[in-house]
NUDRENDREN-747948 format. One record per residue (C-alpha): x, y negated, z. Coordinates in Angstrom, 1 decimal, decimal comma. Layout:
<rs>
<<X Y Z>>;
...
</rs>
This chain:
<rs>
<<-12,7 12,2 1,8>>;
<<-13,6 9,0 0,0>>;
<<-12,4 9,3 -3,6>>;
<<-11,2 6,5 -5,9>>;
<<-14,1 7,1 -8,3>>;
<<-16,4 5,5 -5,7>>;
<<-14,5 2,3 -5,8>>;
<<-14,4 1,3 -9,5>>;
<<-15,0 -2,3 -8,6>>;
<<-14,0 -2,3 -5,0>>;
<<-11,3 -4,9 -5,4>>;
<<-12,4 -7,1 -8,3>>;
<<-15,6 -9,2 -8,6>>;
<<-16,4 -11,1 -11,7>>;
<<-17,8 -14,6 -11,2>>;
<<-21,1 -15,1 -13,0>>;
<<-21,5 -18,2 -15,2>>;
<<-24,3 -19,3 -17,5>>;
<<-24,2 -17,5 -20,9>>;
<<-22,7 -19,7 -23,6>>;
<<-21,2 -17,1 -26,0>>;
<<-22,5 -13,6 -26,6>>;
<<-20,5 -10,9 -24,7>>;
<<-20,2 -7,3 -25,7>>;
<<-20,1 -5,0 -22,6>>;
<<-18,6 -1,5 -22,8>>;
<<-18,1 1,0 -20,0>>;
<<-17,3 4,6 -19,4>>;
<<-15,3 7,2 -17,4>>;
<<-11,6 7,7 -17,4>>;
<<-8,8 8,7 -15,0>>;
<<-11,2 9,8 -12,3>>;
<<-12,8 6,4 -12,2>>;
<<-14,7 3,9 -14,5>>;
<<-13,7 1,4 -17,0>>;
<<-15,5 -1,9 -17,9>>;
<<-14,7 -4,1 -20,9>>;
<<-16,1 -7,5 -21,7>>;
<<-15,5 -9,0 -25,1>>;
<<-16,4 -12,5 -26,1>>;
<<-18,0 -12,1 -29,5>>;
<<-16,4 -14,4 -32,0>>;
<<-16,9 -12,2 -35,1>>;
<<-20,1 -12,1 -37,2>>;
<<-20,6 -8,4 -36,4>>;
<<-19,0 -5,7 -34,3>>;
<<-19,5 -2,0 -34,6>>;
<<-19,8 -1,3 -30,9>>;
<<-20,2 2,4 -31,2>>;
<<-17,1 2,8 -33,3>>;
<<-15,1 0,5 -31,0>>;
<<-16,1 2,4 -27,9>>;
<<-15,3 5,7 -29,6>>;
<<-11,8 4,3 -30,4>>;
<<-11,4 3,2 -26,7>>;
<<-12,5 6,6 -25,4>>;
<<-10,2 8,4 -27,7>>;
<<-7,2 6,4 -26,7>>;
<<-8,0 6,8 -23,0>>;
<<-8,4 10,5 -23,4>>;
<<-4,9 10,6 -25,0>>;
<<-3,4 8,8 -22,0>>;
<<-5,2 11,1 -19,6>>;
<<-3,8 14,1 -21,5>>;
<<-0,3 12,8 -21,0>>;
<<-0,5 11,3 -17,5>>;
<<-3,1 13,2 -15,4>>;
<<-2,0 15,7 -12,8>>;
<<-5,6 16,8 -12,6>>;
<<-5,4 18,4 -16,1>>;
<<-3,5 21,7 -16,0>>;
<<-2,1 21,4 -19,6>>;
<<-1,4 17,6 -19,6>>;
<<2,1 16,5 -20,4>>;
<<2,9 15,6 -16,8>>;
<<1,5 18,9 -15,5>>;
<<3,5 21,0 -17,9>>;
<<6,6 19,1 -16,9>>;
<<5,9 19,6 -13,2>>;
<<5,3 23,3 -13,8>>;
<<8,4 23,7 -15,9>>;
<<10,6 26,2 -13,9>>;
<<13,9 25,3 -15,6>>;
<<16,3 22,4 -15,3>>;
<<17,1 22,1 -19,1>>;
<<15,6 19,3 -21,2>>;
<<11,8 19,3 -21,5>>;
<<10,5 17,5 -24,7>>;
<<8,1 14,7 -24,0>>;
<<6,2 12,1 -26,1>>;
<<7,7 8,6 -26,6>>;
<<4,7 7,1 -24,7>>;
<<5,2 9,3 -21,7>>;
<<8,9 8,6 -21,7>>;
<<8,3 4,8 -21,8>>;
<<6,1 5,0 -18,8>>;
<<8,6 7,1 -16,9>>;
<<11,3 4,5 -17,7>>;
<<9,1 1,8 -16,3>>;
<<8,4 3,9 -13,2>>;
<<12,2 4,5 -12,8>>;
<<12,8 0,7 -13,0>>;
<<10,3 0,2 -10,2>>;
<<12,0 2,9 -8,2>>;
<<15,4 1,3 -8,7>>;
<<14,5 -2,3 -7,8>>;
<<12,5 -1,2 -4,7>>;
<<15,3 1,1 -3,4>>;
<<12,9 4,0 -3,6>>;
<<9,8 2,5 -2,1>>;
<<8,1 3,2 -5,4>>;
<<8,8 6,9 -5,9>>;
<<7,4 8,6 -9,1>>;
<<8,5 12,1 -7,8>>;
<<6,2 11,9 -4,8>>;
<<3,7 14,5 -6,1>>;
<<4,7 17,3 -3,7>>;
<<3,9 15,0 -0,7>>;
<<0,7 13,6 -2,3>>;
<<-0,5 17,2 -2,9>>;
<<0,5 18,2 0,6>>;
<<-1,6 15,4 2,2>>;
<<-4,6 16,3 0,1>>;
<<-4,6 13,4 -2,3>>;
<<-4,1 15,4 -5,4>>;
<<-6,2 18,3 -6,8>>;
<<-7,1 19,9 -3,5>>;
<<-8,9 18,1 -0,7>>;
<<-7,5 18,2 2,8>>;
<<-9,2 16,9 5,9>>;
<<-6,2 17,6 8,1>>;
<<-2,7 16,2 8,0>>;
<<0,2 18,6 7,3>>;
<<2,8 19,6 10,0>>;
<<6,2 18,0 10,4>>;
<<7,8 21,2 9,0>>;
<<5,6 21,1 6,0>>;
<<6,5 17,5 5,3>>;
<<10,2 18,2 5,8>>;
<<10,1 21,0 3,3>>;
<<8,1 19,1 0,7>>;
<<10,5 16,1 0,9>>;
<<13,3 18,4 -0,3>>;
<<11,5 18,3 -3,7>>;
<<11,3 14,5 -3,8>>;
<<13,8 12,1 -5,3>>;
<<14,0 10,4 -8,7>>;
<<17,8 10,8 -8,6>>;
<<17,1 14,4 -9,6>>;
<<15,5 13,2 -12,9>>;
<<17,5 12,6 -16,1>>;
<<16,1 10,8 -19,1>>;
<<17,0 11,5 -22,7>>;
<<16,0 9,0 -25,4>>;
<<16,6 10,9 -28,6>>;
<<14,8 13,2 -29,0>>;
<<12,7 12,1 -26,0>>;
<<13,0 14,5 -23,1>>;
<<13,2 14,8 -19,3>>;
<<15,3 17,1 -17,2>>;
<<15,5 17,8 -13,5>>;
<<18,3 19,3 -11,5>>;
<<15,9 20,9 -9,0>>;
<<13,1 22,9 -10,6>>;
<<10,5 21,8 -8,0>>;
<<10,8 18,1 -8,9>>;
<<7,3 16,9 -9,8>>;
<<6,1 13,5 -11,1>>;
<<3,0 11,5 -10,1>>;
<<2,4 8,4 -12,2>>;
<<-1,0 7,6 -10,7>>;
<<0,3 4,4 -9,1>>;
<<1,1 3,0 -12,5>>;
<<-1,1 4,9 -15,0>>;
<<-4,4 3,0 -14,6>>;
<<-2,6 -0,3 -15,1>>;
<<-0,8 1,2 -18,2>>;
<<-4,2 2,4 -19,5>>;
<<-5,5 -1,2 -19,2>>;
<<-2,5 -2,5 -21,2>>;
<<-3,0 0,2 -23,9>>;
<<-6,6 -0,8 -24,4>>;
<<-5,7 -4,5 -24,4>>;
<<-3,2 -3,7 -27,2>>;
<<-6,0 -1,8 -29,1>>;
<<-8,3 -4,8 -28,9>>;
<<-5,5 -7,1 -30,0>>;
<<-4,9 -4,9 -33,0>>;
<<-8,6 -5,1 -33,9>>;
<<-8,4 -8,9 -33,8>>;
<<-10,1 -9,7 -30,5>>;
<<-8,6 -12,6 -28,6>>;
<<-11,0 -13,1 -25,6>>;
<<-11,7 -10,1 -23,5>>;
<<-11,5 -8,6 -20,0>>;
<<-10,4 -4,9 -19,5>>;
<<-10,8 -3,2 -16,1>>;
<<-10,0 0,3 -15,1>>;
<<-10,5 1,3 -11,5>>;
<<-10,0 -2,3 -10,3>>;
<<-6,9 -3,1 -12,4>>;
<<-7,6 -5,9 -14,7>>;
<<-6,2 -7,7 -17,8>>;
<<-7,7 -11,0 -18,9>>;
<<-7,0 -12,1 -22,4>>;
<<-7,8 -15,6 -23,7>>;
<<-10,9 -17,2 -22,3>>;
<<-14,3 -16,3 -21,1>>;
<<-17,7 -17,1 -22,7>>;
<<-17,4 -20,7 -21,4>>;
<<-14,0 -21,1 -23,2>>;
<<-12,3 -21,2 -19,8>>;
<<-9,8 -19,0 -18,0>>;
<<-11,4 -15,8 -16,6>>;
<<-12,6 -16,4 -13,1>>;
<<-11,9 -13,3 -10,9>>;
<<-12,3 -12,8 -7,2>>;
<<-10,2 -10,6 -4,8>>;
<<-12,5 -8,8 -2,5>>;
<<-12,3 -8,4 1,3>>;
<<-11,4 -4,8 2,2>>;
<<-14,5 -2,7 2,6>>;
<<-14,2 0,5 4,6>>;
<<-18,0 1,0 4,6>>;
<<-18,7 0,6 0,9>>;
<<-21,1 -2,3 1,4>>;
<<-23,5 -3,0 -1,5>>;
<<-22,5 -6,7 -1,5>>;
<<-18,7 -7,0 -0,9>>;
<<-17,3 -10,4 0,1>>;
<<-14,8 -12,3 -2,0>>;
<<-11,7 -13,6 -0,1>>;
<<-10,0 -15,5 -2,9>>;
<<-10,7 -16,5 -6,5>>;
<<-8,0 -16,7 -9,2>>;
<<-8,1 -17,8 -12,8>>;
<<-6,4 -15,6 -15,4>>;
<<-5,6 -16,0 -19,0>>;
<<-3,3 -13,5 -20,7>>;
<<-2,5 -12,1 -17,3>>;
<<-3,2 -9,1 -15,2>>;
<<-4,1 -8,5 -11,6>>;
<<-3,8 -5,2 -9,8>>;
<<-4,6 -4,3 -6,2>>;
<<-3,6 -1,5 -3,8>>;
<<-5,2 -1,0 -0,5>>;
<<-5,4 1,4 2,5>>;
<<-9,2 1,7 2,1>>;
<<-9,3 2,8 -1,6>>;
<<-8,7 6,5 -0,9>>;
<<-8,4 8,0 2,6>>;
<<-9,7 10,5 5,1>>;
<<-10,1 10,5 8,9>>;
<<-8,9 13,2 11,3>>;
<<-9,4 13,0 15,0>>;
<<-10,2 9,3 14,9>>;
<<-7,2 8,4 12,8>>;
<<-7,3 7,2 9,2>>;
<<-4,8 8,6 6,6>>;
<<-4,6 6,5 3,4>>;
<<-3,3 7,7 0,1>>;
<<-0,3 5,4 -0,2>>;
<<2,6 7,5 0,9>>;
<<5,9 6,2 2,2>>;
<<8,5 8,3 0,4>>;
<<11,1 7,8 3,1>>;
<<8,9 9,4 5,8>>;
<<6,6 11,6 3,7>>;
<<3,7 10,1 5,6>>;
<<1,0 7,6 4,7>>;
<<2,4 4,1 4,8>>;
<<1,6 2,6 8,3>>;
<<1,8 -1,1 8,5>>;
<<-0,6 -4,1 8,9>>;
<<-1,3 -4,4 5,2>>;
<<-5,0 -3,8 4,2>>;
<<-4,5 -4,7 0,6>>;
<<-2,0 -6,2 -1,8>>;
<<-2,8 -7,9 -5,1>>;
<<-0,2 -8,8 -7,7>>;
<<-0,6 -11,0 -10,8>>;
<<1,7 -10,3 -13,8>>;
<<1,6 -10,3 -17,5>>;
<<1,8 -6,4 -17,5>>;
<<-1,0 -4,6 -15,7>>;
<<1,1 -1,5 -15,4>>;
<<3,9 -3,4 -13,7>>;
<<1,4 -5,2 -11,4>>;
<<-0,1 -1,8 -10,5>>;
<<3,4 -0,4 -9,6>>;
<<4,4 -3,5 -7,6>>;
<<1,2 -3,6 -5,6>>;
<<1,8 0,0 -4,5>>;
<<5,5 -0,8 -3,7>>;
<<4,6 -3,8 -1,5>>;
<<1,9 -1,7 0,3>>;
<<4,7 0,7 1,2>>;
<<7,2 -2,0 2,3>>;
<<4,8 -3,8 4,6>>;
<<4,2 -7,5 5,2>>;
<<7,7 -8,9 5,9>>;
<<9,8 -6,7 3,6>>;
<<7,0 -6,8 1,0>>;
<<6,9 -10,6 0,9>>;
<<10,7 -10,8 0,7>>;
<<10,6 -8,3 -2,2>>;
<<7,9 -10,2 -4,0>>;
<<9,8 -13,5 -3,7>>;
<<13,1 -11,8 -4,9>>;
<<11,3 -10,4 -7,9>>;
<<9,3 -13,6 -8,5>>;
<<6,0 -11,7 -8,2>>;
<<2,7 -13,5 -7,6>>;
<<1,4 -11,7 -4,5>>;
<<-1,7 -12,0 -2,3>>;
<<-1,8 -10,0 0,9>>;
<<-4,7 -9,1 3,2>>;
<<-3,4 -8,3 6,6>>;
<<-5,2 -6,5 9,5>>;
<<-5,5 -9,0 12,3>>;
<<-7,4 -7,9 15,4>>;
<<-10,8 -6,9 14,3>>;
<<-10,6 -9,0 11,1>>;
<<-8,1 -10,1 8,5>>;
<<-5,7 -12,9 7,7>>;
<<-4,3 -13,7 4,3>>;
<<-0,8 -14,4 3,1>>;
<<0,4 -15,4 -0,4>>;
<<3,5 -16,9 -1,9>>;
<<4,2 -19,9 -4,2>>;
<<4,0 -17,7 -7,3>>;
<<0,5 -16,7 -6,5>>;
<<-0,6 -20,3 -5,8>>;
<<-0,2 -21,2 -9,5>>;
<<-3,3 -19,0 -10,1>>;
<<-5,6 -20,1 -7,3>>;
<<-8,9 -21,7 -8,1>>;
<<-9,8 -24,0 -5,2>>;
</rs>
């Protein structure tokens, strides 16, 4: 199986320009992937070591809340909770669950935060499968899926479920959320011009080292992990985010058929449509992350209609014969660099 960690820049390429202002580059590991941060240095001095320590600490906190790979994380403890009474959670965890619930509601369940039993069954969670599950296994796992079984309590913050086997998976929104959290941290420290990327999800603040909007390219889907991926479209971003979901980010092959990690919660099977990737531009990286996954599930026609209804800037890469074609909407065109 090709894991997400191998694709930390598989969707986003940063256009290189002549250096005009000094830029501090920070990077590290988080959420099973890598993060990269570029900060245009406007201050006289920056304690880079202290800043990176603060970033790593904050990301570790998020991981401890949201990661299903950590047995004692907040989400894992909720998933393992055998009762249906209220389970206390942190305010931060509750806020992300609320955002995920909103995505679930407006997408009519195409975005499904309680998909974890199916994700696990297909081998895209802790364990690694190289063989798809049976119809009966999928049918049984679907009985534990459905956000209508989740109740949210604001004060004190808590979650409850009316079926004990309900399990959450916030991976389709957590990396984007992590980007937003680090952007907030940088804002609090007085930085205005920076770029934060986690696993291909990006937030661009202010301007780059040429005092222009950040110039970012969307990559052509690459199933062979080529050393020099090709850009399909460039966009300019300032105080905006871009997130991409694709069928080549995490998948395995069995008997000549590829099974990608984006699951259709209606069928309990990997989404099967002509979309190779979807990129969404929004002011919230977490929301862009969730919406890109949603549109990947919906497919080309329904996904475009959904994006237009929600006024989302969307760029689609569509399988077309042995190649690709692209489709974008008017909201996206506002961000295109010709």
